[in-house]
MIMIMAR-36769 format. One record per residue (C-alpha): residue number from 0; x, y, z. Coordinates in pm, 1 decimal, padded with zeros to 6 digits, always signed. Layout:
N
 resi       xx       yy       zz
  NUM        X        Y        Z
...
// end
This chain:
464
 resi       xx       yy       zz
    0 +00000.0 +00000.0 +00000.0
    1 +00259.6 +00257.0 +00112.5
    2 +00505.7 +00181.0 -00166.1
    3 +00229.9 +00194.0 -00430.3
    4 +00078.4 +00523.9 -00311.0
    5 +00422.9 +00679.9 -00267.6
    6 +00532.2 +00570.9 -00615.6
    7 +00209.6 +00700.6 -00769.1
    8 +00244.0 +01030.3 -00582.5
    9 +00604.1 +01078.8 -00697.0
   10 +00510.9 +01009.2 -01058.7
   11 +00225.9 +01260.3 -01041.2
   12 +00458.2 +01520.0 -00884.6
   13 +00714.0 +01479.1 -01161.4
   14 +00443.6 +01491.8 -01429.6
   15 +00292.1 +01805.5 -01275.9
   16 +00635.4 +01967.4 -01261.1
   17 +00701.0 +01890.5 -01627.9
   18 +00352.6 +02011.4 -01726.0
   19 +00387.9 +02349.9 -01557.2
   20 +00744.4 +02385.1 -01682.5
   21 +00635.4 +02341.9 -02044.5
   22 +00328.9 +02563.0 -02007.3
   23 +00473.7 +02851.9 -01809.0
   24 +00857.5 +02865.3 -01812.3
   25 +00978.6 +03082.6 -02100.4
   26 +01260.2 +03289.7 -01948.9
   27 +01461.4 +03340.3 -01627.1
   28 +01187.3 +03558.2 -01471.7
   29 +00942.7 +03268.1 -01504.1
   30 +01208.6 +03029.2 -01371.6
   31 +01302.2 +03236.9 -01063.2
   32 +00983.2 +03427.8 -00967.8
   33 +00707.2 +03247.4 -01164.1
   34 +00651.5 +03546.1 -01391.2
   35 +00518.2 +03738.2 -01087.1
   36 +00183.1 +03567.1 -01138.6
   37 +00102.5 +03365.1 -00821.2
   38 -00248.2 +03400.8 -00675.4
   39 -00338.8 +03415.6 -00304.8
   40 -00418.0 +03044.3 -00263.4
   41 -00117.4 +02915.5 -00458.2
   42 +00115.6 +03160.5 -00282.4
   43 -00018.8 +03067.5 +00063.2
   44 +00022.2 +02696.6 -00018.3
   45 +00379.2 +02731.4 -00138.4
   46 +00471.3 +02947.9 +00163.4
   47 +00334.9 +02680.0 +00395.9
   48 +00500.2 +02395.8 +00206.1
   49 +00838.0 +02568.7 +00218.4
   50 +00830.9 +02567.2 +00598.9
   51 +00668.4 +02227.7 +00646.6
   52 +00957.3 +02050.8 +00478.3
   53 +01235.4 +01847.3 +00630.5
   54 +01309.9 +02123.3 +00881.5
   55 +00969.6 +02066.7 +01043.7
   56 +00880.8 +01701.8 +00981.5
   57 +01235.4 +01566.6 +01031.5
   58 +01448.7 +01815.7 +01227.5
   59 +01157.3 +01969.8 +01417.0
   60 +01001.8 +01631.0 +01481.0
   61 +01333.3 +01503.6 +01617.7
   62 +01351.2 +01800.2 +01854.9
   63 +00994.4 +01745.8 +01979.9
   64 +01048.8 +01370.1 +02017.0
   65 +01351.7 +01430.3 +02240.2
   66 +01231.1 +01733.8 +02437.3
   67 +00849.8 +01730.3 +02450.3
   68 +00565.1 +01974.2 +02374.0
   69 +00681.3 +02255.3 +02604.4
   70 +01015.5 +02285.1 +02428.2
   71 +00832.7 +02255.8 +02094.7
   72 +00669.0 +02592.5 +02161.0
   73 +01011.9 +02757.1 +02157.3
   74 +01126.7 +02567.7 +01848.3
   75 +00820.9 +02629.8 +01630.9
   76 +00695.1 +02968.1 +01754.7
   77 +00929.5 +03146.3 +01514.7
   78 +00708.3 +03050.1 +01219.6
   79 +00376.2 +03219.2 +01316.0
   80 +00547.9 +03513.4 +01488.1
   81 +00777.4 +03569.6 +01190.5
   82 +00486.2 +03533.5 +00948.2
   83 +00288.7 +03797.4 +01140.1
   84 +00583.2 +04038.1 +01121.9
   85 +00597.1 +03966.7 +00748.2
   86 +00226.1 +04043.4 +00718.1
   87 +00244.7 +04368.7 +00913.1
   88 +00569.0 +04517.3 +00785.0
   89 +00756.2 +04335.6 +00509.9
   90 +00557.6 +04136.7 +00249.8
   91 +00417.7 +04432.7 +00056.1
   92 +00751.9 +04617.1 +00059.4
   93 +00930.2 +04311.1 -00075.1
   94 +00685.6 +04270.1 -00366.2
   95 +00699.9 +04638.6 -00453.9
   96 +01081.3 +04638.9 -00454.6
   97 +01076.4 +04436.3 -00782.7
   98 +01402.5 +04265.5 -00676.2
   99 +01459.8 +03894.0 -00746.0
  100 +01706.5 +03818.0 -00465.2
  101 +01796.0 +03940.4 -00116.7
  102 +02151.4 +04044.3 -00219.7
  103 +02003.0 +04253.0 -00501.5
  104 +01801.7 +04444.6 -00243.3
  105 +02103.1 +04464.1 -00010.4
  106 +02311.2 +04619.6 -00289.6
  107 +02060.6 +04901.2 -00332.4
  108 +02120.9 +05002.8 +00027.4
  109 +02474.3 +04889.8 +00110.4
  110 +02658.6 +04869.5 -00222.8
  111 +02819.9 +04608.2 -00448.9
  112 +03059.2 +04459.8 -00192.1
  113 +02772.9 +04393.4 +00050.5
  114 +02584.7 +04214.7 -00225.8
  115 +02881.8 +03984.5 -00284.9
  116 +02921.5 +03902.6 +00084.4
  117 +02546.4 +03843.0 +00121.9
  118 +02541.7 +03608.9 -00177.1
  119 +02823.4 +03393.3 -00042.0
  120 +02661.8 +03372.3 +00304.5
  121 +02326.9 +03268.4 +00157.3
  122 +02496.5 +02999.4 -00049.0
  123 +02669.8 +02865.4 +00264.5
  124 +02335.7 +02847.1 +00446.0
  125 +02114.1 +02724.2 +00162.6
  126 +02337.2 +02441.5 +00047.6
  127 +02314.0 +02314.8 +00407.6
  128 +01933.8 +02340.0 +00403.0
  129 +01913.7 +02149.1 +00073.8
  130 +02139.8 +01877.3 +00211.9
  131 +01904.1 +01792.5 +00498.0
  132 +01609.0 +01778.0 +00256.6
  133 +01800.8 +01502.9 +00076.8
  134 +01853.8 +01317.3 +00406.5
  135 +01493.1 +01361.2 +00521.5
  136 +01352.7 +01231.5 +00193.3
  137 +01598.0 +00942.6 +00215.0
  138 +01442.7 +00838.5 +00548.4
  139 +01096.4 +00834.6 +00387.4
  140 +01212.0 +00619.1 +00096.1
  141 +01391.0 +00386.5 +00341.2
  142 +01068.0 +00325.2 +00533.8
  143 +00843.2 +00293.4 +00229.2
  144 +01063.1 +00073.7 +00007.9
  145 +01290.2 -00094.1 +00266.0
  146 +01608.8 +00029.9 +00100.7
  147 +01918.6 +00157.9 +00286.0
  148 +01891.2 +00520.5 +00396.2
  149 +02197.5 +00621.6 +00192.6
  150 +02032.7 +00490.3 -00123.6
  151 +01716.5 +00680.3 -00038.7
  152 +01921.6 +00996.5 +00013.3
  153 +02093.4 +00955.6 -00324.0
  154 +01763.1 +00890.6 -00504.4
  155 +01607.2 +01192.6 -00332.7
  156 +01900.0 +01413.6 -00432.2
  157 +01856.2 +01311.4 -00795.3
  158 +01477.3 +01367.7 -00792.9
  159 +01497.9 +01705.9 -00616.5
  160 +01771.3 +01831.2 -00847.8
  161 +01592.9 +01716.4 -01163.5
  162 +01260.3 +01873.2 -01060.8
  163 +01426.6 +02204.0 -00975.6
  164 +01626.8 +02198.5 -01299.3
  165 +01322.0 +02135.8 -01516.6
  166 +01052.9 +02366.3 -01386.9
  167 +01182.7 +02643.3 -01163.3
  168 +00951.5 +02824.2 -00922.2
  169 +00642.3 +02779.3 -01141.5
  170 +00634.1 +02401.1 -01108.7
  171 +00748.4 +02415.5 -00744.7
  172 +00473.0 +02660.4 -00646.0
  173 +00186.7 +02457.7 -00792.3
  174 +00311.0 +02120.7 -00667.6
  175 +00370.0 +02286.6 -00327.1
  176 +00006.2 +02393.3 -00318.5
  177 -00115.3 +02040.0 -00390.3
  178 +00119.0 +01880.2 -00135.6
  179 +00039.2 +02135.3 +00135.7
  180 -00332.5 +02071.4 +00091.7
  181 -00292.2 +01692.4 +00114.8
  182 -00065.2 +01692.7 +00422.7
  183 -00291.6 +01944.9 +00596.4
  184 -00598.4 +01725.1 +00541.6
  185 -00405.6 +01405.5 +00629.1
  186 -00294.8 +01549.3 +00964.3
  187 -00643.2 +01682.2 +01041.7
  188 -00782.8 +01331.4 +00989.6
  189 -00493.8 +01150.7 +01157.4
  190 -00474.2 +01343.2 +01486.2
  191 -00822.1 +01245.5 +01616.6
  192 -00761.4 +00882.1 +01518.4
  193 -00434.4 +00865.9 +01715.5
  194 -00565.4 +01055.4 +02018.3
  195 -00864.1 +00820.3 +02041.7
  196 -00614.8 +00535.9 +02098.0
  197 -00426.6 +00724.5 +02372.4
  198 -00716.3 +00857.4 +02580.2
  199 -00722.0 +01204.9 +02428.0
  200 -00473.6 +01489.2 +02471.3
  201 -00458.7 +01444.8 +02848.7
  202 -00387.8 +01071.8 +02819.1
  203 -00115.0 +01129.5 +02562.5
  204 +00047.9 +01403.3 +02772.8
  205 +00037.7 +01193.1 +03090.5
  206 +00211.5 +00906.1 +02909.3
  207 +00510.0 +01120.3 +02808.7
  208 +00834.2 +01088.5 +03011.0
  209 +00826.9 +01311.2 +03319.5
  210 +01119.1 +01525.0 +03200.3
  211 +00926.4 +01612.0 +02883.0
  212 +00629.7 +01746.4 +03077.1
  213 +00815.5 +02059.4 +03192.1
  214 +00769.8 +02381.8 +02997.6
  215 +01120.4 +02365.1 +02846.3
  216 +01159.4 +01987.0 +02827.1
  217 +01474.7 +01989.0 +03037.5
  218 +01645.2 +02263.8 +02835.7
  219 +01778.6 +02573.9 +03003.7
  220 +01602.3 +02898.6 +02915.4
  221 +01897.5 +03012.2 +02705.1
  222 +01907.3 +02681.4 +02518.9
  223 +01533.9 +02708.8 +02449.6
  224 +01576.0 +03064.5 +02316.2
  225 +01868.5 +02936.9 +02110.1
  226 +01629.8 +02701.6 +01931.5
  227 +01363.5 +02970.8 +01883.6
  228 +01582.6 +03237.8 +01724.2
  229 +01725.8 +03047.6 +01421.7
  230 +01387.4 +02968.9 +01263.6
  231 +01241.3 +03309.8 +01354.2
  232 +01534.7 +03501.8 +01208.4
  233 +01555.6 +03279.2 +00901.0
  234 +01190.6 +03339.0 +00826.2
  235 +01219.8 +03718.2 +00858.7
  236 +01497.7 +03736.1 +00602.9
  237 +01452.9 +03415.6 +00405.9
  238 +01520.8 +03461.5 +00036.8
  239 +01288.1 +03170.1 -00035.9
  240 +00996.7 +03365.6 +00107.8
  241 +01132.4 +03679.1 -00057.5
  242 +01111.6 +03509.9 -00398.2
  243 +00758.6 +03393.6 -00329.2
  244 +00638.8 +03738.0 -00226.5
  245 +00817.5 +03874.8 -00534.3
  246 +00620.2 +03620.3 -00741.9
  247 +00279.6 +03750.1 -00621.8
  248 +00051.4 +03924.5 -00867.6
  249 +00074.6 +04244.3 -00658.8
  250 +00166.1 +04382.2 -00314.9
  251 -00181.0 +04324.0 -00169.9
  252 -00174.4 +03956.6 -00265.4
  253 +00168.4 +03920.5 -00104.2
  254 +00043.4 +04073.9 +00220.9
  255 -00274.5 +03862.5 +00237.6
  256 -00072.9 +03548.5 +00166.9
  257 +00156.4 +03627.1 +00461.3
  258 -00150.6 +03627.0 +00687.6
  259 -00274.3 +03301.7 +00531.1
  260 +00067.2 +03148.9 +00594.6
  261 +00059.4 +03263.4 +00957.9
  262 -00277.8 +03096.8 +01021.8
  263 -00212.3 +02770.2 +00836.2
  264 +00138.2 +02756.2 +00985.0
  265 +00004.3 +02773.1 +01342.3
  266 -00248.6 +02495.6 +01278.4
  267 +00015.0 +02276.6 +01108.9
  268 +00257.8 +02320.7 +01398.9
  269 -00003.8 +02208.8 +01651.4
  270 -00085.4 +01901.3 +01441.7
  271 +00283.1 +01809.4 +01398.6
  272 +00355.4 +01843.3 +01771.2
  273 +00057.0 +01626.2 +01866.0
  274 +00151.2 +01356.6 +01613.5
  275 +00516.8 +01351.2 +01721.8
  276 +00434.9 +01343.2 +02094.7
  277 +00196.4 +01056.2 +02023.6
  278 +00477.4 +00880.1 +01838.1
  279 +00699.8 +00925.9 +02146.0
  280 +00438.6 +00741.0 +02352.7
  281 +00365.5 +00464.2 +02100.7
  282 +00713.1 +00405.4 +01952.8
  283 +00966.6 +00531.8 +02210.8
  284 +01273.3 +00348.5 +02074.8
  285 +01282.8 +00475.2 +01715.0
  286 +01532.1 +00714.9 +01554.0
  287 +01392.3 +01060.8 +01651.0
  288 +01446.3 +01190.0 +01295.6
  289 +01185.9 +00940.9 +01167.1
  290 +00905.8 +01020.3 +01416.3
  291 +00654.0 +01160.7 +01165.4
  292 +00739.0 +00895.8 +00909.9
  293 +00699.5 +00605.3 +01154.8
  294 +00362.6 +00742.4 +01270.6
  295 +00246.6 +00762.8 +00909.2
  296 +00357.8 +00407.3 +00833.3
  297 +00278.1 +00223.5 +01158.1
  298 +00041.1 +00438.2 +01362.0
  299 -00225.9 +00546.9 +01114.2
  300 -00466.6 +00326.3 +00919.3
  301 -00391.1 +00235.7 +00555.3
  302 -00483.6 +00513.8 +00318.0
  303 -00451.5 +00799.7 +00572.0
  304 -00098.2 +00693.7 +00666.3
  305 -00005.3 +00638.7 +00302.3
  306 -00118.6 +00988.0 +00204.4
  307 +00054.5 +01143.3 +00505.2
  308 +00381.3 +00964.9 +00423.4
  309 +00350.8 +01060.0 +00056.4
  310 +00275.7 +01425.1 +00125.9
  311 +00559.0 +01447.1 +00382.0
  312 +00798.4 +01318.9 +00115.4
  313 +00651.1 +01552.4 -00145.6
  314 +00690.4 +01854.2 +00081.4
  315 +01050.8 +01762.7 +00155.8
  316 +01117.8 +01731.9 -00216.8
  317 +00959.2 +02065.8 -00302.9
  318 +01132.2 +02240.6 -00013.4
  319 +01461.0 +02108.9 -00147.3
  320 +01363.4 +02237.5 -00492.9
  321 +01286.5 +02578.6 -00348.2
  322 +01618.6 +02624.1 -00172.8
  323 +01810.4 +02495.0 -00474.1
  324 +01634.4 +02752.4 -00691.3
  325 +01701.7 +03028.9 -00443.1
  326 +02071.4 +02942.5 -00418.7
  327 +02086.4 +02925.0 -00798.2
  328 +01947.5 +03277.7 -00818.0
  329 +02233.0 +03397.8 -00597.4
  330 +02489.6 +03217.3 -00806.6
  331 +02363.0 +03352.3 -01139.4
  332 +02212.6 +03691.8 -01051.9
  333 +02444.8 +03806.1 -00773.5
  334 +02779.0 +03630.5 -00814.5
  335 +02810.7 +03560.7 -01189.4
  336 +02638.6 +03879.0 -01312.8
  337 +02688.5 +04104.6 -01009.1
  338 +03039.5 +04020.3 -00886.4
  339 +03215.6 +03889.7 -01196.7
  340 +03015.4 +04102.1 -01442.2
  341 +02954.9 +03803.6 -01668.7
  342 +02716.6 +03909.4 -01942.1
  343 +02480.8 +03620.7 -02014.2
  344 +02273.0 +03660.8 -02333.9
  345 +01901.1 +03660.5 -02259.3
  346 +01836.9 +03343.4 -02457.9
  347 +02102.5 +03156.0 -02253.0
  348 +02003.0 +03268.6 -01902.1
  349 +01749.0 +02991.8 -01849.5
  350 +02004.6 +02725.5 -01939.9
  351 +02267.2 +02886.2 -01717.4
  352 +02024.1 +02880.5 -01422.9
  353 +01953.7 +02512.3 -01481.4
  354 +02323.9 +02421.6 -01489.6
  355 +02382.2 +02608.7 -01162.6
  356 +02093.4 +02420.5 -00996.8
  357 +02251.5 +02087.5 -01089.8
  358 +02593.2 +02192.4 -00956.1
  359 +02451.1 +02313.4 -00626.1
  360 +02258.9 +01987.4 -00588.1
  361 +02586.0 +01793.8 -00602.4
  362 +02744.4 +02029.3 -00345.1
  363 +02449.9 +01982.8 -00107.1
  364 +02471.7 +01603.9 -00130.2
  365 +02841.8 +01613.9 -00038.8
  366 +02785.9 +01856.3 +00251.4
  367 +02526.0 +01629.3 +00414.6
  368 +02791.1 +01368.8 +00494.1
  369 +02969.7 +01607.7 +00734.7
  370 +02687.0 +01652.1 +00990.5
  371 +02562.2 +01395.8 +01245.6
  372 +02189.6 +01470.7 +01211.5
  373 +01926.5 +01675.2 +01030.9
  374 +01880.4 +01892.2 +01340.8
  375 +02253.5 +01972.8 +01351.1
  376 +02257.4 +02088.9 +00986.5
  377 +01935.3 +02278.9 +01045.6
  378 +02068.9 +02480.9 +01339.5
  379 +02392.3 +02561.5 +01154.5
  380 +02210.3 +02675.0 +00838.4
  381 +01938.9 +02873.9 +01014.3
  382 +02189.7 +03027.8 +01253.7
  383 +02422.0 +03136.9 +00973.3
  384 +02139.1 +03301.4 +00784.1
  385 +01962.8 +03452.9 +01083.5
  386 +02276.8 +03614.1 +01225.0
  387 +02447.2 +03729.5 +00906.9
  388 +02162.6 +03823.0 +00667.7
  389 +01844.6 +03903.5 +00860.8
  390 +01970.9 +04200.3 +01069.8
  391 +02120.8 +04366.0 +00760.3
  392 +01806.3 +04303.1 +00555.4
  393 +01570.5 +04437.9 +00821.2
  394 +01788.8 +04745.4 +00863.7
  395 +01784.2 +04800.1 +00487.0
  396 +01404.5 +04788.3 +00481.6
  397 +01320.8 +04959.9 +00811.4
  398 +01613.6 +05170.1 +00944.4
  399 +01707.9 +05476.0 +00740.9
  400 +02032.1 +05540.3 +00930.9
  401 +02196.7 +05211.2 +00830.9
  402 +02505.6 +05275.7 +00616.8
  403 +02700.4 +05072.3 +00362.9
  404 +02985.5 +05006.6 +00604.7
  405 +02743.7 +04918.1 +00883.6
  406 +02557.2 +04661.8 +00673.0
  407 +02880.3 +04502.6 +00553.1
  408 +03026.9 +04489.8 +00906.9
  409 +02711.2 +04328.3 +01044.1
  410 +02704.3 +04054.7 +00778.7
  411 +03072.5 +03969.4 +00815.4
  412 +03043.6 +03958.1 +01195.2
  413 +02742.9 +03726.0 +01185.0
  414 +02910.5 +03489.1 +00938.8
  415 +03249.0 +03472.1 +01113.3
  416 +03108.5 +03431.9 +01465.4
  417 +02874.0 +03153.3 +01348.5
  418 +03157.9 +02957.3 +01186.8
  419 +03390.3 +03004.2 +01485.8
  420 +03122.2 +02913.0 +01741.3
  421 +02984.5 +02608.9 +01557.1
  422 +03302.2 +02463.7 +01404.1
  423 +03601.7 +02620.1 +01575.5
  424 +03473.0 +02607.8 +01934.7
  425 +03230.3 +02316.4 +01902.6
  426 +02922.8 +02501.6 +02037.3
  427 +03026.0 +02595.6 +02396.0
  428 +02764.0 +02557.5 +02675.5
  429 +02541.8 +02369.5 +02430.7
  430 +02420.5 +02704.7 +02294.7
  431 +02336.0 +02743.2 +01928.5
  432 +02559.1 +03004.0 +01766.0
  433 +02272.8 +03244.9 +01694.9
  434 +02259.5 +03342.2 +02064.4
  435 +02604.4 +03497.2 +02027.9
  436 +02633.8 +03574.6 +01655.5
  437 +02305.2 +03762.2 +01605.1
  438 +02347.5 +04014.8 +01892.3
  439 +02710.2 +04080.7 +01794.3
  440 +02616.3 +04123.8 +01426.2
  441 +02333.1 +04364.2 +01512.3
  442 +02552.2 +04560.1 +01753.7
  443 +02828.5 +04590.2 +01494.5
  444 +02579.7 +04703.8 +01228.7
  445 +02441.9 +04977.2 +01457.3
  446 +02779.8 +05098.0 +01589.8
  447 +02950.3 +05112.9 +01249.8
  448 +02644.1 +05277.4 +01091.3
  449 +02639.8 +05549.3 +01356.0
  450 +03016.0 +05604.1 +01326.6
  451 +03000.5 +05631.4 +00946.4
  452 +02674.7 +05828.2 +00933.8
  453 +02831.0 +06168.1 +00873.3
  454 +03067.8 +06034.6 +00606.6
  455 +02775.4 +05866.3 +00432.8
  456 +02570.3 +06186.7 +00440.6
  457 +02860.9 +06387.6 +00294.3
  458 +02895.2 +06136.7 +00012.0
  459 +02524.9 +06162.1 -00064.7
  460 +02545.8 +06541.1 -00063.6
  461 +02835.8 +06533.8 -00311.4
  462 +02633.3 +06309.2 -00544.6
  463 +02348.1 +06558.2 -00540.3
// end
């Protein structure tokens, strides 16, 4: 049953991707921002699917399985809170900027060198995010087809890279919408079925280990905050979301979709936490990374479990597609054209984007072998992005006194401190690097901006 439904679902996903690619992808604008044509429902679905990928159903599920529902609040709260900030302040501005990438927007405020630094940092983070999509999808294929996890990871890497290479954001957005709808309905049906077997929410909660019933699940307050900040900061400055808002039909659609994402994101988080906590009670000895997948295969009846497993895999695949596309945009738009001034003829840009997607897919597969778990890659990638890119981006959009030198100093500080903390020092005190890197990056941005304010104003006056 599971293998058949999963195989059928994958075939339909590939066919849908090819269909939309042939119908709607004519140039690099269609490939990167879907021709700026996405409607409210499609945009909301693809926003949700992007954040209910491997980071939620593998890395997030692993965190909940090990630490309980109280700690889960800290881990997942960044999604609805970040989405609300997007709705109130950022989504409409992003769409109206007409930019295709975050570094393009950064250059407008901080200059060419800042764009180069931002592009490299995003590549470092996004290749890591793609790598754990490969691993997460590999787990799903391992459970469904009884193949070794490494084979599943390799197959997933090939499928994700091919889908991203063929269709770009157009095919990803529409297949995202379908997958998000199916997983949402599957979880809504599955949660009552599971809870009825465990004596309701209260019975499930009482059956959890005692240490998981505290409000932080045994984590210190600083550790809990260290898990909240990476996802929250990633979401606020995520180029993936930026590209989706840029793909909206207009600024109003982008803003309404941010609200739709906030609401559907909150409901999805609750459903995921309940399913994973139930898995902890029913299957306590499994690999934590596979909690959602094991519940789909062994805890839910036939067709419901099959659809949940299939949609989880589909969402992981499309999330991988999304981050590959976003990293490709940096490589082609910001580094090749922006830094090296390579002039790519218009009729060759689409092919160049597709080649870069394939190359980045290989890099992501190699990177995945250097981290012990999905959660470890996730915290590194989110922390790198949240500390180095988000403060500079928010300052560019919201703080008029930020200067070119301030933005550049903030990005470099966030990147260097993250690498030193995570790799050089081995994560002292068990704290994720964002707890140190983000405050230092923000402080450096503010201090350097204030110190260079007068020089910046004089330069502007000379230009006028």
